[in-house]
C-alpha positions in Angstrom: 16.0 -20.7 6.2 12.2 -20.8 6.8 12.7 -19.6 10.4 14.5 -16.5 9.2 11.8 -15.7 6.6 9.1 -15.9 9.3 10.5 -12.9 11.1 11.1 -10.6 8.1 8.7 -8.5 6.1 7.9 -9.5 2.5 10.2 -7.8 0.0 7.3 -6.1 -1.8 3.7 -6.4 -2.7 0.8 -5.3 -4.9 -0.6 -1.7 -4.6 -3.7 -1.6 -2.4 -5.6 0.7 -4.8 -8.3 -1.2 -6.7 -7.6 0.8 -9.8 -3.9 0.1 -9.8 -2.1 -3.3 -10.3 1.5 -2.0 -9.9 4.0 -4.0 -7.9 6.3 -2.2 -5.4 9.5 -3.2 -3.6 10.1 -2.5 0.1 13.1 -0.3 0.6 14.7 -0.1 4.0 13.1 -0.1 7.3 10.1 1.9 8.4 6.4 1.6 8.2 5.0 -1.1 5.8 3.8 0.2 2.5 0.3 -0.3 1.1 0.5 1.8 -2.1 3.1 1.8 -5.0 3.4 5.6 -4.9 2.3 8.8 -3.1 0.1 9.5 -6.0 -1.9 6.3 -5.6 -2.1 6.8 -1.8 -3.4 10.4 -2.3 -5.9 9.3 -5.0 -7.4 6.7 -2.6 -7.4 9.1 0.4 -9.3 11.7 -1.7 -11.7 9.1 -3.1 -12.4 7.9 0.5 -13.0 11.4 1.7 -15.4 12.2 -1.2 -17.4 9.0 -0.5 -17.7 9.8 3.2 -18.9 13.4 2.3 -21.4 12.1 -0.2 -22.8 9.6 2.4 -23.7 12.5 4.8 
C-alpha cells in the first residue's frame, strides 16, 4: 500500500495564500494546485505584481 502512495499525488492540500486557510481537494489529472480557487490565485498574483512595482 505504501508503494502505491509514493507514486501518487496527495488528494488535496492547504491554500498557498497566507491570508487564506482553506483546504482544497485535487480533482482529476493535470497540473498540481497551489490555491483553493481562482480568486485566491488572482489575489496573490496581483499582490505580487504590486509589491514588485513598489520596489522599483
